[in-house]
C-alpha positions as semicolon CSV with decimal commas, in nm:
position;residue;x (nm);y (nm);z (nm)
1;M;0,015;-0,027;0,003
2;S;0,125;0,367;-0,060
3;N;0,002;0,661;0,152
4;M;0,161;0,932;-0,110
5;A;-0,031;1,166;-0,315
6;R;0,009;1,225;-0,674
7;Y;-0,113;1,580;-0,642
8;L;-0,047;1,848;-0,336
9;S;-0,209;2,176;-0,254
10;L;-0,059;2,488;-0,269
11;N;-0,167;2,767;-0,014
12;T;-0,312;2,920;-0,300
13;G;-0,534;2,659;-0,343
14;F;-0,408;2,507;-0,684
15;K;-0,267;2,113;-0,702
16;I;0,092;2,123;-0,805
17;P;0,203;1,768;-0,933
18;S;0,406;1,603;-0,671
19;L;0,634;1,446;-0,914
20;G;0,794;1,665;-1,155
21;F;1,017;1,635;-1,492
22;G;1,343;1,859;-1,451
23;T;1,517;1,975;-1,766
24;F;1,878;2,114;-1,577
25;N;2,171;2,046;-1,847
26;L;1,861;1,887;-2,122
27;K;1,897;2,070;-2,407
28;G;1,838;2,043;-2,849
29;D;1,700;1,705;-2,948
30;A;1,794;1,486;-2,636
31;L;1,574;1,721;-2,414
32;K;1,282;1,695;-2,678
33;S;1,269;1,328;-2,704
34;A;1,310;1,270;-2,298
35;L;1,038;1,597;-2,241
36;D;0,790;1,426;-2,515
37;Y;0,858;1,049;-2,368
38;A;0,754;1,190;-2,012
39;L;0,467;1,336;-2,112
40;F;0,315;1,026;-2,324
41;L;0,418;0,846;-1,981
42;G;0,143;1,059;-1,785
43;Y;0,428;1,337;-1,617
44;R;0,229;1,666;-1,629
45;H;0,490;1,915;-1,410
46;V;0,751;2,087;-1,616
47;D;1,028;2,255;-1,416
48;T;1,240;2,494;-1,612
49;A;1,417;2,786;-1,600
50;L;1,532;3,087;-1,794
51;S;1,870;3,034;-1,732
52;Y;1,873;2,648;-1,854
53;D;1,854;2,803;-2,196
54;N;1,593;2,562;-2,276
55;E;1,267;2,674;-2,263
56;A;1,202;2,724;-2,656
57;A;1,294;2,328;-2,715
58;I;1,032;2,260;-2,386
59;G;0,774;2,529;-2,551
60;E;0,795;2,338;-2,901
61;V;0,729;2,023;-2,701
62;I;0,450;2,113;-2,508
63;N;0,253;2,281;-2,758
64;D;0,315;2,007;-3,025
65;R;0,133;1,789;-2,799
66;I;-0,168;2,053;-2,710
67;R;-0,221;2,087;-3,062
68;S;-0,269;1,748;-3,164
69;G;-0,486;1,734;-2,815
70;K;-0,302;1,410;-2,676
71;V;-0,236;1,711;-2,346
72;S;-0,463;1,975;-2,216
73;R;-0,309;2,325;-2,115
74;K;-0,505;2,297;-1,783
75;D;-0,357;1,931;-1,696
76;L;-0,047;2,091;-1,727
77;F;0,210;2,244;-1,477
78;I;0,470;2,460;-1,586
79;T;0,749;2,592;-1,327
80;S;1,032;2,871;-1,448
81;K;1,247;3,059;-1,262
82;V;1,372;3,427;-1,271
83;P;1,806;3,449;-1,297
84;P;1,996;3,657;-1,042
85;A;2,094;3,917;-1,307
86;Y;1,717;3,987;-1,362
87;M;1,564;4,060;-0,982
88;A;1,530;4,430;-1,009
89;Y;1,170;4,481;-1,072
90;H;1,118;4,565;-1,445
91;A;1,394;4,277;-1,545
92;A;1,180;4,078;-1,305
93;L;0,894;4,127;-1,512
94;D;1,101;4,094;-1,861
95;S;1,255;3,780;-1,746
96;A;0,920;3,634;-1,713
97;K;0,757;3,766;-2,027
98;M;1,062;3,620;-2,200
99;S;0,974;3,299;-2,048
100;L;0,593;3,307;-2,166
101;D;0,730;3,362;-2,482
102;N;1,005;3,076;-2,516
103;L;0,735;2,838;-2,363
104;K;0,452;2,946;-2,612
105;L;0,275;2,995;-2,307
106;K;-0,005;3,254;-2,206
107;Y;0,053;3,195;-1,757
108;L;0,353;2,999;-1,597
109;D;0,200;2,763;-1,332
110;L;0,465;2,881;-1,092
111;L;0,764;3,140;-1,095
112;L;1,014;3,101;-0,855
113;I;1,316;3,358;-0,774
114;H;1,629;3,142;-0,884
115;Q;1,894;3,222;-0,594
116;P;1,845;3,490;-0,337
117;W;2,240;3,655;-0,461
118;G;2,205;3,870;-0,739
119;M;2,436;3,908;-1,044
120;V;2,521;4,235;-1,278
121;N;2,215;4,292;-1,564
122;L;2,477;4,422;-1,840
123;G;2,133;4,506;-2,056
124;D;2,283;4,247;-2,357
125;G;2,073;3,943;-2,214
126;T;2,397;3,801;-2,040
127;L;2,287;3,549;-1,754
128;K;2,607;3,532;-1,598
129;P;2,799;3,793;-1,633
130;V;3,200;3,745;-1,549
131;D;3,497;4,034;-1,503
132;E;3,775;4,057;-1,644
133;K;3,936;3,760;-1,416
134;G;3,625;3,518;-1,488
135;H;3,465;3,593;-1,177
136;R;3,105;3,608;-1,195
137;Q;3,005;3,981;-1,126
138;L;2,801;4,017;-0,776
139;A;2,499;4,243;-0,766
140;I;2,278;4,315;-0,455
141;Y;1,899;4,352;-0,523
142;N;1,588;4,398;-0,275
143;L;1,433;4,073;-0,282
144;N;1,093;4,243;-0,138
145;E;1,128;4,420;-0,495
146;T;1,186;4,115;-0,675
147;W;0,840;3,995;-0,481
148;Q;0,636;4,303;-0,559
149;A;0,717;4,210;-0,942
150;F;0,632;3,856;-0,897
151;E;0,275;3,985;-0,730
152;F;0,227;4,236;-1,015
153;L;0,262;3,910;-1,254
154;V;0,001;3,731;-1,037
155;N;-0,245;4,011;-1,055
156;K;-0,213;4,058;-1,408
157;G;-0,258;3,695;-1,496
158;L;0,072;3,585;-1,616
159;V;0,149;3,372;-1,320
160;N;-0,103;3,157;-1,104
161;N;0,200;3,097;-0,836
162;I;0,498;3,239;-0,710
163;G;0,790;3,093;-0,511
164;V;1,156;3,113;-0,391
165;S;1,478;2,883;-0,491
166;N;1,797;2,795;-0,273
167;F;1,690;3,060;0,002
168;T;1,735;3,070;0,388
169;A;1,452;3,036;0,631
170;R;1,555;3,392;0,710
171;Q;1,543;3,495;0,337
172;I;1,175;3,359;0,307
173;E;1,080;3,545;0,641
174;R;1,186;3,876;0,493
175;I;0,979;3,818;0,222
176;W;0,686;3,651;0,418
177;K;0,640;3,948;0,647
178;T;0,522;4,233;0,384
179;A;0,391;4,013;0,092
180;T;0,064;4,070;-0,023
181;I;0,055;3,723;-0,204
182;K;0,248;3,476;0,016
183;P;0,524;3,232;-0,147
184;A;0,334;2,905;-0,199
185;N;0,674;2,713;-0,275
186;V;0,975;2,677;-0,171
187;Q;1,278;2,461;-0,384
188;L;1,609;2,371;-0,234
189;E;1,870;2,079;-0,308
190;C;1,681;1,788;-0,111
191;H;1,763;1,406;-0,090
192;C;1,924;1,159;0,175
193;Y;2,243;1,333;0,237
194;L;2,075;1,664;0,257
195;Q;1,765;1,600;0,419
196;Q;1,653;1,992;0,494
197;N;1,491;1,889;0,818
198;E;1,483;2,265;0,964
199;L;1,335;2,415;0,667
200;E;1,100;2,156;0,608
201;N;1,003;2,205;0,989
202;Y;0,963;2,624;0,922
203;C;0,756;2,543;0,583
204;S;0,548;2,326;0,717
205;G;0,461;2,582;0,974
206;K;0,356;2,843;0,711
207;N;0,188;2,549;0,500
208;L;0,479;2,618;0,258
209;V;0,492;2,318;-0,004
210;L;0,869;2,234;-0,059
211;T;1,043;2,106;-0,382
212;A;1,335;1,861;-0,380
213;Y;1,579;1,909;-0,669
214;S;1,862;1,676;-0,719
215;P;1,647;1,354;-0,562
216;V;1,912;1,085;-0,639
217;G;2,216;1,299;-0,583
218;A;2,309;1,503;-0,869
219;P;2,487;1,178;-1,066
220;S;2,513;1,366;-1,391
221;K;2,647;1,723;-1,278
222;P;2,879;1,824;-1,508
223;D;3,117;1,956;-1,249
224;R;3,098;1,681;-1,034
225;R;3,419;1,625;-0,804
226;Q;3,610;1,244;-0,812
227;D;3,576;1,230;-0,458
228;E;3,179;1,346;-0,442
229;P;3,008;1,045;-0,270
230;L;2,738;0,897;-0,516
231;L;2,423;0,889;-0,360
232;L;2,318;0,630;-0,571
233;R;2,588;0,366;-0,475
234;D;2,514;0,415;-0,130
235;P;2,543;0,068;0,042
236;L;2,221;0,129;0,281
237;V;1,985;0,275;-0,022
238;C;2,134;-0,019;-0,283
239;S;2,051;-0,285;0,026
240;I;1,689;-0,091;0,083
241;A;1,654;-0,133;-0,297
242;K;1,727;-0,486;-0,355
243;D;1,463;-0,539;-0,064
244;C;1,222;-0,376;-0,176
245;G;1,316;-0,522;-0,546
246;K;1,329;-0,165;-0,668
247;S;1,620;0,050;-0,829
248;P;1,781;0,305;-0,592
249;A;1,660;0,594;-0,769
250;Q;1,278;0,482;-0,685
251;V;1,430;0,461;-0,302
252;L;1,531;0,794;-0,291
253;I;1,216;0,956;-0,491
254;N;0,974;0,770;-0,252
255;F;1,177;0,853;0,029
256;L;1,090;1,233;-0,023
257;L;0,765;1,167;-0,146
258;Q;0,643;0,980;0,197
259;R;0,748;1,399;0,354
260;K;0,520;1,486;0,124
261;M;0,762;1,682;-0,076
262;V;0,718;1,755;-0,460
263;V;1,048;1,576;-0,641
264;I;1,142;1,675;-0,977
265;P;1,431;1,370;-1,071
266;K;1,570;1,499;-1,386
267;S;1,699;1,228;-1,670
268;G;1,768;1,214;-2,065
269;H;1,768;0,806;-2,035
270;L;1,404;0,710;-2,152
271;H;1,449;0,383;-1,918
272;H;1,545;0,632;-1,562
273;I;1,217;0,862;-1,706
274;E;0,982;0,566;-1,697
275;E;1,155;0,387;-1,394
276;N;1,115;0,743;-1,198
277;Q;0,760;0,722;-1,214
278;N;0,688;0,390;-1,112
279;V;0,708;0,516;-0,702
280;F;0,378;0,571;-0,584
281;D;0,215;0,225;-0,596
282;W;0,433;0,126;-0,306
283;S;0,598;0,269;0,032
284;L;0,912;0,256;0,229
285;S;0,851;0,092;0,543
286;S;0,914;0,246;0,853
287;E;1,213;0,110;0,963
288;Q;1,307;0,163;0,602
289;T;1,204;0,495;0,633
290;Q;1,424;0,570;0,970
291;A;1,736;0,402;0,842
292;L;1,748;0,629;0,535
293;R;1,730;0,904;0,803
294;Q;2,037;0,850;0,932
295;L;2,226;0,905;0,624
296;D;2,169;1,297;0,662
297;R;2,480;1,448;0,686
298;N;2,446;1,830;0,553
299;Y;2,613;1,698;0,212
300;R;2,549;1,974;-0,094
301;F;2,614;1,851;-0,426
302;F;2,519;2,263;-0,531
303;R;2,810;2,468;-0,348
304;F;2,712;2,799;-0,552
305;E;3,091;2,878;-0,466
306;W;3,057;3,178;-0,706
307;A;2,829;3,345;-0,512
308;A;3,007;3,284;-0,178
309;S;3,116;3,674;-0,107
310;H;2,761;3,761;-0,157
311;P;2,587;3,912;0,154
312;E;2,291;3,704;0,073
313;F;2,488;3,381;0,082
314;S;2,442;3,085;0,296
315;D;2,523;2,743;0,282
316;E;2,260;2,682;0,644
317;P;1,891;2,659;0,613
318;F;1,871;2,954;0,880
């Protein structure tokens, strides 16, 4: 038996599919074939961002399926994000409109501030500006002003829900206190090695849904170091997977779904895309869940070291 819901209720009244299709680092034909297969299988939540440089390809696939009658827009949940260089009020509006144009959509289901640490807007579309030494050009923006732009987009019917990504509880609280429209979602790195219990407790008190990215430990991260642990090969995870007759990835996704999180695994491999979806008709036992809880080691695969000197940067939940 399983007690996992396929949809979670946001504090706005909207429902978000608890399993999504992540698209970070997927581009071109590989992205199109992977996404088309995911939609064929029944995925209805697609996660992207302006900085992923893949929204146009996603828009092609989505609109082909809508036009052919294979899927309805109202059944899809599309998430995008405003990058650090577009956090000024009018730039945030421009970013959202660029995403809508790329995706060929009239509205987004969810828009997130991608990161709390800003970068310089050069005015030429550069999303990751660097100086002559190759260091990112950081900038400080008023997060509440960015949020006001997000509220404007909701009021104009261009976005249904708004939230943040990679924020600490203190940063979320800063927005929460002044927001007319409260954040509905917080997206962050979360997996067995980084279980985010403190942020989970904070968000549950505000009826804030958490979305876990890199749920299986970012095995295909392009700059992965050789000495980094491979969560998919953790002996406990593999042992539980064998006992359940499931893959390690399925165990890791199921673990987060049981915590009532949205989970957005990413894969370009058709077999893994299908495998990642088969996580709803079974559950880990309480003993297995408790054992996996012991793996928490506050280990981040995404450290954002380029932002370490920014005053908003923190690798702690509070």
